[in-house]
C-alpha positions as CSV (number, residue, x, y, z in Angstrom):
1,M,-4.6,20.3,3.1
2,I,-3.7,20.6,-0.6
3,G,-0.6,22.6,-1.2
4,I,2.7,23.0,-3.0
5,V,6.1,22.0,-1.4
6,N,9.2,22.9,-3.5
7,G,7.1,22.8,-6.6
8,T,5.6,19.4,-5.7
9,S,1.9,18.9,-4.9
10,I,1.1,17.4,-1.6
11,R,-2.2,16.4,-0.1
12,Q,-2.7,15.9,3.6
13,L,-5.8,14.7,5.3
14,W,-5.9,14.5,9.1
15,H,-8.3,14.3,11.9
16,H,-8.3,16.9,14.7
17,D,-10.3,14.5,16.9
18,E,-8.8,11.5,18.4
19,L,-9.9,8.0,17.5
20,P,-12.7,6.5,19.6
21,P,-11.2,4.5,22.4
22,R,-10.2,1.1,21.2
23,T,-9.5,-1.8,23.5
24,L,-6.2,-3.6,23.2
25,P,-5.8,-7.2,24.4
26,P,-3.1,-7.7,27.1
27,A,0.3,-8.9,26.0
28,N,1.4,-12.3,27.1
29,S,4.9,-13.2,28.4
30,K,6.2,-13.3,24.8
31,G,4.8,-9.8,24.0
32,N,2.1,-11.2,21.7
33,R,-1.4,-9.9,22.1
34,G,-4.1,-12.5,23.0
35,N,-7.8,-12.1,22.5
36,K,-9.0,-11.6,26.1
37,G,-9.1,-8.8,28.6
38,I,-8.4,-5.1,28.2
39,M,-4.9,-3.6,28.5
40,G,-5.7,0.0,27.7
41,Y,-7.1,2.5,25.1
42,Q,-5.8,3.4,21.7
43,S,-6.2,7.1,21.2
44,K,-3.6,8.1,18.6
45,K,-4.5,10.6,16.0
46,L,-4.8,9.4,12.4
47,H,-3.0,11.1,9.6
48,H,-3.4,10.3,5.9
49,Q,-1.0,11.9,3.4
50,L,-0.5,11.4,-0.3
51,I,2.6,13.0,-1.9
52,N,3.1,13.6,-5.6
53,D,6.8,12.9,-5.6
54,H,9.3,10.1,-5.7
55,F,9.9,8.3,-2.5
56,Q,13.6,9.1,-2.7
57,N,12.7,12.7,-1.9
58,S,10.9,11.7,1.4
59,K,13.3,13.8,3.5
60,R,11.5,16.9,2.2
61,Y,8.3,15.8,4.0
62,D,7.4,15.0,7.6
63,V,6.7,11.3,7.2
64,P,7.1,9.2,10.3
65,K,8.6,5.8,10.4
66,C,6.2,2.9,10.0
67,Q,5.2,-0.4,11.5
68,L,4.4,-1.8,8.1
69,L,5.5,-0.9,4.6
70,L,3.3,-2.2,1.8
71,A,4.4,-1.9,-1.8
72,D,3.6,-3.2,-5.3
73,I,6.8,-2.8,-7.3
74,P,7.0,-2.8,-11.1
75,Y,6.9,-6.4,-12.4
76,N,9.5,-5.8,-15.1
77,V,7.2,-7.0,-17.8
78,G,8.5,-4.4,-20.2
79,K,6.6,-3.9,-23.5
80,N,4.6,-7.1,-22.9
81,A,2.7,-5.5,-20.0
82,Y,-0.7,-6.1,-21.7
83,G,0.3,-9.5,-23.1
84,S,-2.3,-11.3,-21.0
85,N,-4.9,-8.6,-21.0
86,P,-7.8,-8.2,-23.5
87,S,-6.7,-4.6,-24.0
88,W,-3.9,-5.9,-26.3
89,Y,-6.6,-6.2,-28.9
90,E,-9.1,-3.6,-30.2
91,G,-12.3,-4.0,-28.2
92,G,-10.7,-7.0,-26.4
93,D,-11.3,-9.2,-29.4
94,N,-8.3,-10.6,-31.2
95,S,-10.2,-10.7,-34.5
96,N,-10.1,-6.9,-34.5
97,G,-6.3,-6.8,-34.5
98,E,-3.9,-5.3,-32.0
99,S,-4.7,-2.0,-30.1
100,K,-2.4,0.9,-29.4
101,L,-1.5,-0.8,-26.1
102,A,0.1,-3.8,-27.8
103,N,3.8,-4.0,-27.3
104,T,3.8,-1.2,-24.7
105,S,4.7,-1.0,-21.0
106,F,2.3,0.1,-18.3
107,F,4.3,3.1,-17.3
108,D,7.3,5.0,-18.6
109,T,8.7,5.2,-15.1
110,D,9.0,1.4,-14.7
111,K,12.4,1.2,-16.5
112,N,13.9,3.7,-13.9
113,F,12.9,1.6,-10.9
114,R,16.0,0.7,-8.9
115,L,15.6,-2.1,-6.4
116,S,18.5,-1.1,-4.2
117,E,17.3,2.5,-3.8
118,F,13.9,1.2,-3.0
119,L,15.1,-1.2,-0.3
120,N,17.3,1.5,1.2
121,F,14.3,3.8,1.6
122,C,12.2,1.0,3.1
123,T,14.7,0.0,5.7
124,R,15.2,3.7,6.6
125,M,11.5,4.2,7.1
126,L,10.8,1.1,9.2
127,I,10.7,1.8,13.0
128,K,13.7,0.5,14.9
129,E,13.9,-3.0,16.1
130,P,12.2,-3.0,19.5
131,K,13.7,-4.9,22.5
132,E,10.5,-6.7,23.3
133,A,9.2,-9.6,21.2
134,G,6.2,-9.4,19.0
135,R,6.5,-5.7,18.2
136,A,9.0,-5.7,15.2
137,P,8.1,-3.9,11.9
138,A,7.9,-5.6,8.5
139,M,7.5,-4.9,4.9
140,I,5.4,-6.7,2.3
141,V,6.3,-6.4,-1.4
142,F,4.0,-7.7,-4.2
143,C,6.1,-8.8,-7.1
144,A,6.4,-11.2,-10.0
145,F,7.3,-14.8,-9.2
146,D,10.8,-14.6,-10.6
147,Q,11.4,-11.3,-8.7
148,Q,11.2,-13.0,-5.3
149,F,14.7,-14.4,-5.4
150,E,16.4,-11.1,-6.3
151,L,14.3,-9.4,-3.6
152,I,15.4,-11.9,-0.9
153,D,19.0,-11.5,-1.8
154,K,19.0,-7.8,-2.1
155,A,17.0,-7.3,1.1
156,K,19.8,-9.1,3.1
157,E,22.2,-6.4,1.9
158,H,19.9,-3.8,3.6
159,G,19.6,-5.7,6.9
160,L,16.3,-7.5,6.1
161,N,17.7,-10.9,6.8
162,N,14.5,-13.0,7.0
163,Y,11.5,-13.6,4.8
164,I,8.2,-15.4,4.4
165,N,6.8,-16.0,0.9
166,L,3.1,-15.2,0.4
167,V,0.9,-16.6,-2.3
168,F,-2.6,-15.2,-3.1
169,R,-4.9,-17.6,-5.0
170,K,-7.4,-16.1,-7.5
171,N,-10.5,-17.8,-8.8
172,F,-9.7,-16.5,-12.3
173,S,-6.7,-16.0,-14.5
174,A,-5.3,-13.1,-16.5
175,Q,-3.8,-15.5,-19.0
176,V,-7.1,-16.4,-20.7
177,L,-5.9,-15.0,-24.0
178,K,-3.1,-17.6,-24.2
179,A,-5.3,-20.1,-25.8
180,N,-2.5,-22.7,-26.3
181,M,-1.7,-22.9,-22.6
182,R,-3.3,-25.7,-20.6
183,I,-2.0,-24.5,-17.3
184,V,-2.7,-20.8,-16.6
185,G,-1.5,-18.7,-13.8
186,N,-4.0,-17.7,-11.1
187,C,-1.7,-16.5,-8.3
188,E,-0.2,-13.3,-7.1
189,Y,3.0,-13.3,-5.1
190,A,4.5,-11.3,-2.3
191,I,7.4,-11.4,0.1
192,L,7.2,-10.5,3.7
193,L,10.6,-9.2,4.8
194,Y,11.9,-8.4,8.3
195,R,15.1,-7.9,10.1
196,D,15.8,-10.3,12.9
197,K,12.8,-10.6,15.3
198,L,9.5,-11.9,14.1
199,P,7.1,-9.0,13.2
200,K,4.1,-7.9,15.1
201,F,1.4,-10.5,14.5
202,N,-2.3,-10.2,15.3
203,N,-4.5,-13.2,14.5
204,N,-6.1,-14.1,17.9
205,G,-3.7,-17.0,18.4
206,K,-4.6,-18.7,15.1
207,M,-2.3,-19.8,12.3
208,V,-2.2,-17.8,9.1
209,F,-1.5,-19.9,6.0
210,N,1.0,-18.3,3.6
211,C,-1.4,-19.1,0.7
212,M,-4.4,-16.7,1.0
213,E,-7.5,-16.1,-1.0
214,W,-7.5,-13.2,-3.4
215,E,-10.7,-11.4,-2.3
216,K,-11.9,-9.1,-5.1
217,D,-13.3,-5.7,-4.5
218,S,-17.0,-5.0,-5.3
219,S,-17.9,-3.2,-8.5
220,K,-18.4,0.0,-6.5
221,T,-14.7,0.2,-5.7
222,P,-13.0,2.7,-8.0
223,K,-10.5,1.0,-10.4
224,L,-7.8,3.7,-10.9
225,H,-4.7,1.7,-11.7
226,P,-4.0,-1.4,-13.8
227,N,-2.1,-3.1,-10.9
228,Q,-4.5,-2.0,-8.1
229,K,-4.6,-4.5,-5.3
230,P,-8.0,-5.3,-3.7
231,L,-8.8,-3.4,-0.5
232,K,-9.9,-6.6,1.3
233,V,-6.4,-8.2,0.7
234,L,-4.6,-5.0,1.9
235,Q,-6.9,-4.6,4.9
236,K,-6.3,-8.2,5.9
237,L,-2.5,-7.7,5.8
238,I,-2.7,-4.4,7.7
239,S,-4.9,-6.0,10.4
240,I,-2.4,-8.9,10.9
241,F,0.8,-6.9,11.0
242,T,-0.2,-3.7,12.7
243,D,-2.3,-2.4,15.6
244,P,-4.9,0.4,15.4
245,G,-3.1,3.8,15.3
246,D,0.1,2.3,13.7
247,V,1.6,3.9,10.6
248,V,1.5,2.2,7.2
249,I,3.6,3.5,4.2
250,D,3.3,2.8,0.5
251,P,6.3,4.2,-1.5
252,V,4.6,3.5,-4.9
253,A,1.0,4.3,-4.0
254,G,-0.6,4.2,-7.5
255,S,-4.3,4.2,-6.9
256,G,-3.9,5.1,-3.2
257,S,-5.6,1.8,-2.2
258,T,-3.1,1.2,0.6
259,I,-3.9,4.5,2.2
260,I,-7.7,3.8,1.9
261,A,-7.1,0.4,3.4
262,A,-5.2,2.0,6.3
263,L,-7.9,4.5,6.8
264,R,-10.6,1.8,6.9
265,S,-8.5,-0.1,9.4
266,G,-7.9,2.7,11.8
267,R,-4.2,3.2,10.9
268,S,-2.3,6.2,9.6
269,G,-1.3,6.0,6.0
270,Y,1.3,7.7,3.9
271,G,2.0,7.3,0.2
272,F,4.2,8.5,-2.6
273,E,3.0,8.6,-6.2
274,I,5.2,10.2,-9.0
275,K,2.6,10.1,-11.8
276,K,0.3,13.2,-11.6
277,N,-2.8,11.5,-13.1
278,F,-2.7,8.7,-10.5
279,Y,-2.0,11.1,-7.7
280,K,-5.0,13.2,-8.7
281,D,-7.4,10.3,-8.9
282,A,-6.1,8.8,-5.7
283,S,-6.5,12.1,-3.9
284,Q,-10.1,12.4,-5.1
285,W,-10.8,8.8,-3.9
286,L,-9.4,9.6,-0.5
287,E,-11.4,12.8,-0.2
288,H,-14.6,10.9,-1.3
289,E,-14.0,8.2,1.2
290,L,-13.8,10.7,4.0
291,S,-16.8,12.6,2.7
292,Q,-18.9,9.5,2.8
293,G,-18.4,9.4,6.6
294,Q,-16.0,6.4,6.7
295,L,-14.8,7.7,10.1
296,K,-18.1,9.7,10.7
297,Y,-16.6,13.1,10.2
298,D,-18.4,16.0,8.6
299,L,-16.3,17.9,6.0
300,P,-16.4,21.7,6.1
301,N,-16.6,23.7,3.0
302,M,-13.4,24.0,0.9
303,R,-11.8,27.4,1.5
304,S,-9.0,29.3,0.0
305,R,-5.9,29.9,2.1
306,T,-2.2,30.8,1.7
307,D,0.1,28.1,2.9
308,A,3.5,28.5,4.7
309,F,5.2,28.8,1.3
310,G,3.2,31.8,0.3
311,K,1.2,30.0,-2.4
312,S,-2.5,30.1,-2.8
313,T,-4.0,26.7,-2.1
314,Q,-7.2,24.9,-1.2
315,A,-7.5,23.6,2.4
316,L,-9.5,20.7,3.5
317,E,-9.3,20.3,7.2
318,L,-11.1,17.5,9.1
């Protein structure tokens, strides 16, 4: 459904049919799922929703609490956002001089990002700490290297007392323009935050190293956002820390890649994106993904309707 809520555009895509039955491995004595046997069937309905609004206004919308919150927060690079990007120069060639992107920030909203407000939202949207082991929620925040320390400290003020640092190794570097550097950065950083109990963890009893490969998307994957994270990386994280049918939330959705990754992984996905251009592009990507039969659903024709708020909208029901 595409509609207007309190002057804010909102796009909801949901499935009336239930997910095909999915087998779940039985839980062991510690509550962790092994890789043998069948415990039951997963038949929860999936719901994918992208909201063109700030996450602080989430109470206006019917967004459930989540098992995993995934976010890529502003890196606070300020007006040097394109400092390691060929776009700093006209045509990507420094002999052509600087482009209009030189000495600019990625987004005008970055300077208004408040970490404490963000963490308050995140802790409020995580499900309650369960009594049993191996079922606790978690959040993963992509960030700059030097932001990790502030995140860890601030998170404790909001009840997220534990963390695991994550490193993603690329086979390329964005710092290729810094010709005088002999050591260039080729890593992305993230922090896994959780309250007290270890979060849900699915990896068939195998260890997961905290340094992972940065698997790039194919050339067919839409590139809608300068900080867009690869679907393969997001899907891997979602598959480890959630079960099929669980809820994933991205408070700063950008390209909507987290919602796409949740959809492809059989999880519900909710995202907030304040910039209208990114919201529009992300919504189109999500519609296209479903129209290609990602979940083998046939889309009906778009039809006009009047929503509950008396405004003419376009409805897309699945």
